[in-house]
C-alpha atoms as a printed R data frame, in Angstrom:
    type eleno elety resid chain resno      x       y       z
1   ATOM     1    CA   UNK     A     1 18.608  17.223  23.066
2   ATOM     2    CA   UNK     A     2 20.668  14.060  23.661
3   ATOM     3    CA   UNK     A     3 24.070  13.763  21.969
4   ATOM     4    CA   UNK     A     4 23.451  11.980  18.624
5   ATOM     5    CA   UNK     A     5 26.237   9.437  19.218
6   ATOM     6    CA   UNK     A     6 24.770   8.526  22.603
7   ATOM     7    CA   UNK     A     7 21.326   8.124  21.103
8   ATOM     8    CA   UNK     A     8 22.646   5.946  18.267
9   ATOM     9    CA   UNK     A     9 24.571   3.818  20.777
10  ATOM    10    CA   UNK     A    10 21.501   3.337  22.978
11  ATOM    11    CA   UNK     A    11 19.232   2.661  19.991
12  ATOM    12    CA   UNK     A    12 21.624   0.079  18.547
13  ATOM    13    CA   UNK     A    13 21.793  -1.693  21.919
14  ATOM    14    CA   UNK     A    14 17.990  -1.585  22.198
15  ATOM    15    CA   UNK     A    15 17.493  -2.951  18.675
16  ATOM    16    CA   UNK     A    16 19.951  -5.785  19.323
17  ATOM    17    CA   UNK     A    17 18.178  -6.635  22.576
18  ATOM    18    CA   UNK     A    18 14.724  -6.577  20.918
19  ATOM    19    CA   UNK     A    19 15.945  -8.927  18.190
20  ATOM    20    CA   UNK     A    20 18.012 -11.078  20.561
21  ATOM    21    CA   UNK     A    21 21.041 -10.572  18.324
22  ATOM    22    CA   UNK     A    22 24.701 -10.836  19.240
23  ATOM    23    CA   UNK     A    23 27.244  -8.481  17.688
24  ATOM    24    CA   UNK     A    24 28.144 -11.305  15.278
25  ATOM    25    CA   UNK     A    25 24.513 -11.710  14.168
26  ATOM    26    CA   UNK     A    26 24.119  -7.917  13.884
27  ATOM    27    CA   UNK     A    27 27.273  -7.688  11.762
28  ATOM    28    CA   UNK     A    28 25.950 -10.385   9.442
29  ATOM    29    CA   UNK     A    29 22.533  -8.718   9.132
30  ATOM    30    CA   UNK     A    30 23.832  -5.169   8.594
31  ATOM    31    CA   UNK     A    31 27.107  -5.613   6.748
32  ATOM    32    CA   UNK     A    32 28.822  -3.473   9.409
33  ATOM    33    CA   UNK     A    33 31.812  -5.085  11.107
34  ATOM    34    CA   UNK     A    34 31.537  -6.403  14.650
35  ATOM    35    CA   UNK     A    35 34.384  -4.074  15.694
36  ATOM    36    CA   UNK     A    36 32.619  -0.996  14.255
37  ATOM    37    CA   UNK     A    37 29.307  -1.984  15.869
38  ATOM    38    CA   UNK     A    38 31.077  -2.296  19.230
39  ATOM    39    CA   UNK     A    39 32.677   1.123  18.790
40  ATOM    40    CA   UNK     A    40 29.306   2.652  17.948
41  ATOM    41    CA   UNK     A    41 27.651   1.042  20.975
42  ATOM    42    CA   UNK     A    42 30.417   2.363  23.250
43  ATOM    43    CA   UNK     A    43 30.092   5.853  21.735
44  ATOM    44    CA   UNK     A    44 33.666   5.682  20.418
45  ATOM    45    CA   UNK     A    45 32.753   6.201  16.768
46  ATOM    46    CA   UNK     A    46 30.619   8.648  14.793
47  ATOM    47    CA   UNK     A    47 29.173   6.437  12.074
48  ATOM    48    CA   UNK     A    48 28.811   7.723   8.536
49  ATOM    49    CA   UNK     A    49 25.412   8.135   6.932
50  ATOM    50    CA   UNK     A    50 26.186   5.027   4.849
51  ATOM    51    CA   UNK     A    51 26.863   3.012   8.014
52  ATOM    52    CA   UNK     A    52 23.653   4.262   9.623
53  ATOM    53    CA   UNK     A    53 21.699   3.188   6.529
54  ATOM    54    CA   UNK     A    54 23.253  -0.279   6.697
55  ATOM    55    CA   UNK     A    55 22.227  -0.583  10.346
56  ATOM    56    CA   UNK     A    56 18.700   0.687   9.668
57  ATOM    57    CA   UNK     A    57 18.333  -1.701   6.728
58  ATOM    58    CA   UNK     A    58 19.629  -4.679   8.708
59  ATOM    59    CA   UNK     A    59 17.110  -4.039  11.473
60  ATOM    60    CA   UNK     A    60 14.369  -3.058   9.007
61  ATOM    61    CA   UNK     A    61 13.849   0.250  10.759
62  ATOM    62    CA   UNK     A    62 13.785   3.863   9.607
63  ATOM    63    CA   UNK     A    63 16.844   6.082   9.276
64  ATOM    64    CA   UNK     A    64 15.361   8.759  11.551
65  ATOM    65    CA   UNK     A    65 14.834   6.179  14.319
66  ATOM    66    CA   UNK     A    66 18.612   5.965  14.604
67  ATOM    67    CA   UNK     A    67 18.856   9.763  14.752
68  ATOM    68    CA   UNK     A    68 16.473   9.978  17.688
69  ATOM    69    CA   UNK     A    69 13.489  11.489  15.960
70  ATOM    70    CA   UNK     A    70 10.288  11.399  17.977
71  ATOM    71    CA   UNK     A    71  7.217   9.792  16.477
72  ATOM    72    CA   UNK     A    72  4.137  12.013  16.077
73  ATOM    73    CA   UNK     A    73  1.957  11.964  19.187
74  ATOM    74    CA   UNK     A    74 -1.399  12.980  17.683
75  ATOM    75    CA   UNK     A    75 -3.106  13.354  14.332
76  ATOM    76    CA   UNK     A    76 -2.551  17.117  14.536
77  ATOM    77    CA   UNK     A    77  0.925  18.237  15.421
78  ATOM    78    CA   UNK     A    78  2.725  21.472  14.647
79  ATOM    79    CA   UNK     A    79  6.488  21.573  14.886
80  ATOM    80    CA   UNK     A    80  7.511  25.148  15.574
81  ATOM    81    CA   UNK     A    81 11.181  24.745  14.748
82  ATOM    82    CA   UNK     A    82 12.097  21.808  12.531
83  ATOM    83    CA   UNK     A    83 15.761  22.717  12.965
84  ATOM    84    CA   UNK     A    84 15.462  21.099  16.400
85  ATOM    85    CA   UNK     A    85 14.654  17.751  14.785
86  ATOM    86    CA   UNK     A    86 17.542  15.257  14.751
87  ATOM    87    CA   UNK     A    87 20.248  15.587  12.131
88  ATOM    88    CA   UNK     A    88 23.458  13.806  11.232
89  ATOM    89    CA   UNK     A    89 26.542  15.175   9.511
90  ATOM    90    CA   UNK     A    90 29.666  13.549   8.119
91  ATOM    91    CA   UNK     A    91 32.250  14.816   5.660
92  ATOM    92    CA   UNK     A    92 30.371  13.633   2.592
93  ATOM    93    CA   UNK     A    93 26.718  14.245   3.453
94  ATOM    94    CA   UNK     A    94 24.363  15.581   6.092
95  ATOM    95    CA   UNK     A    95 20.778  14.518   6.735
96  ATOM    96    CA   UNK     A    96 18.106  16.308   8.743
97  ATOM    97    CA   UNK     A    97 14.758  14.746   9.693
98  ATOM    98    CA   UNK     A    98 12.253  17.345   8.468
99  ATOM    99    CA   UNK     A    99  9.440  14.907   9.246
100 ATOM   100    CA   UNK     A   100 10.633  12.014  11.431
101 ATOM   101    CA   UNK     A   101  9.417   8.508  10.698
102 ATOM   102    CA   UNK     A   102  5.644   8.271  10.991
103 ATOM   103    CA   UNK     A   103  4.633   4.701  11.877
104 ATOM   104    CA   UNK     A   104  1.028   5.159  10.745
105 ATOM   105    CA   UNK     A   105  1.866   6.369   7.246
106 ATOM   106    CA   UNK     A   106  5.243   4.539   6.999
107 ATOM   107    CA   UNK     A   107  7.389   7.424   5.722
108 ATOM   108    CA   UNK     A   108  9.991   9.981   6.752
109 ATOM   109    CA   UNK     A   109 11.140  13.161   5.027
110 ATOM   110    CA   UNK     A   110 14.817  14.051   5.166
111 ATOM   111    CA   UNK     A   111 16.582  17.151   3.923
112 ATOM   112    CA   UNK     A   112 19.964  16.074   2.657
113 ATOM   113    CA   UNK     A   113 22.936  18.290   1.840
114 ATOM   114    CA   UNK     A   114 25.627  17.100  -0.534
115 ATOM   115    CA   UNK     A   115 28.799  19.259  -0.555
116 ATOM   116    CA   UNK     A   116 30.402  20.388  -3.835
117 ATOM   117    CA   UNK     A   117 32.316  17.777  -5.831
118 ATOM   118    CA   UNK     A   118 30.990  14.913  -3.721
119 ATOM   119    CA   UNK     A   119 29.641  11.516  -4.610
120 ATOM   120    CA   UNK     A   120 27.710   9.414  -2.107
121 ATOM   121    CA   UNK     A   121 26.868   5.786  -2.855
122 ATOM   122    CA   UNK     A   122 24.139   4.054  -0.914
123 ATOM   123    CA   UNK     A   123 23.808   0.329  -0.481
124 ATOM   124    CA   UNK     A   124 20.473  -1.289  -1.159
125 ATOM   125    CA   UNK     A   125 17.839  -0.614   1.484
126 ATOM   126    CA   UNK     A   126 15.340  -3.222   2.631
127 ATOM   127    CA   UNK     A   127 12.934  -4.739   0.120
128 ATOM   128    CA   UNK     A   128  9.959  -2.450  -0.509
129 ATOM   129    CA   UNK     A   129 11.667   0.859   0.346
130 ATOM   130    CA   UNK     A   130 10.812   3.582  -2.170
131 ATOM   131    CA   UNK     A   131 12.595   6.951  -2.305
132 ATOM   132    CA   UNK     A   132 11.342  10.202  -3.800
133 ATOM   133    CA   UNK     A   133 14.144  12.741  -4.375
134 ATOM   134    CA   UNK     A   134 13.502  16.444  -5.037
135 ATOM   135    CA   UNK     A   135 16.505  18.782  -5.458
136 ATOM   136    CA   UNK     A   136 15.912  22.224  -3.958
137 ATOM   137    CA   UNK     A   137 18.779  23.837  -5.873
138 ATOM   138    CA   UNK     A   138 21.273  22.952  -8.583
139 ATOM   139    CA   UNK     A   139 21.538  19.765 -10.592
140 ATOM   140    CA   UNK     A   140 21.782  16.557  -8.602
141 ATOM   141    CA   UNK     A   141 23.087  13.498 -10.378
142 ATOM   142    CA   UNK     A   142 21.391  10.233  -9.419
143 ATOM   143    CA   UNK     A   143 22.791   6.739  -9.943
144 ATOM   144    CA   UNK     A   144 19.847   4.448 -10.660
145 ATOM   145    CA   UNK     A   145 20.129   1.060 -12.401
146 ATOM   146    CA   UNK     A   146 23.887   1.647 -12.837
147 ATOM   147    CA   UNK     A   147 23.290   4.841 -14.867
148 ATOM   148    CA   UNK     A   148 23.826   8.456 -13.796
149 ATOM   149    CA   UNK     A   149 20.885  10.762 -14.510
150 ATOM   150    CA   UNK     A   150 20.604  14.517 -13.926
151 ATOM   151    CA   UNK     A   151 17.788  15.732 -11.726
152 ATOM   152    CA   UNK     A   152 17.331  19.533 -11.723
153 ATOM   153    CA   UNK     A   153 15.901  21.700  -8.947
154 ATOM   154    CA   UNK     A   154 12.134  21.289  -8.765
155 ATOM   155    CA   UNK     A   155 12.088  17.971 -10.608
156 ATOM   156    CA   UNK     A   156 11.481  14.744  -8.736
157 ATOM   157    CA   UNK     A   157 12.449  11.130  -9.086
158 ATOM   158    CA   UNK     A   158 10.825   8.064  -7.559
159 ATOM   159    CA   UNK     A   159 12.789   4.821  -7.450
160 ATOM   160    CA   UNK     A   160 13.107   1.438  -5.796
161 ATOM   161    CA   UNK     A   161 15.750   1.943  -3.096
162 ATOM   162    CA   UNK     A   162 16.194  -1.788  -2.511
163 ATOM   163    CA   UNK     A   163 18.977  -1.605  -5.079
164 ATOM   164    CA   UNK     A   164 22.330   0.193  -4.801
165 ATOM   165    CA   UNK     A   165 22.001   3.857  -5.775
166 ATOM   166    CA   UNK     A   166 23.945   7.095  -5.490
167 ATOM   167    CA   UNK     A   167 23.926  10.860  -5.389
168 ATOM   168    CA   UNK     A   168 26.547  13.141  -6.960
169 ATOM   169    CA   UNK     A   169 27.197  16.886  -6.897
170 ATOM   170    CA   UNK     A   170 29.656  17.974  -9.583
171 ATOM   171    CA   UNK     A   171 28.973  21.673  -8.972
172 ATOM   172    CA   UNK     A   172 30.737  24.304  -6.856
173 ATOM   173    CA   UNK     A   173 27.962  24.848  -4.269
174 ATOM   174    CA   UNK     A   174 26.222  22.431  -1.902
175 ATOM   175    CA   UNK     A   175 23.067  20.811  -3.225
176 ATOM   176    CA   UNK     A   176 20.131  20.497  -0.861
177 ATOM   177    CA   UNK     A   177 17.418  17.979  -1.615
178 ATOM   178    CA   UNK     A   178 14.383  16.439   0.009
179 ATOM   179    CA   UNK     A   179 14.335  12.681   0.305
180 ATOM   180    CA   UNK     A   180 10.919  11.193   1.039
181 ATOM   181    CA   UNK     A   181 11.432   7.575   2.101
182 ATOM   182    CA   UNK     A   182  8.464   5.211   2.131
183 ATOM   183    CA   UNK     A   183  8.785   1.915   3.997
184 ATOM   184    CA   UNK     A   184  6.897  -1.319   3.486
185 ATOM   185    CA   UNK     A   185  4.442  -2.527   6.097
186 ATOM   186    CA   UNK     A   186  6.957  -5.022   7.526
187 ATOM   187    CA   UNK     A   187  9.417  -2.327   8.582
188 ATOM   188    CA   UNK     A   188  9.338  -0.415  11.866
């Protein structure tokens, strides 16, 4: 498997080329500084999950596209070891593409891990993005409409992700949760 930073660098360059965007235009569209974008493209920086989301949102593409997840090849596909699917880890959160972005059905399924005593804020995603969050253990706190709400293991929450939102773990063990992300028809 290709080094994740190399894949992100190549994908960012490819997306910029496809859109005909300069680093200045990309910075304006993503909210990521021109200097940081240059560092990412040169493989000199490991972007945070928040930075990757900003880039994906600016280009109206899926998160797993940046991670290097392969699109399904047929209508029937069995993945023998999902642990081999792309994943990304930073100090505050890790994300693993359980089901990489499927262009036909316009969704991806991530398994996210939030370490103990960690809060992760996410900027608004593109218009029309809907998230479904299902904690697998513990009590995950969700910031929706500027209010924190507790979501217990086995419960699920659906919300409009085109607004700022957040995830918080106030417990002493990591919380693992599934994040089903549905994209609008205009996104790739």
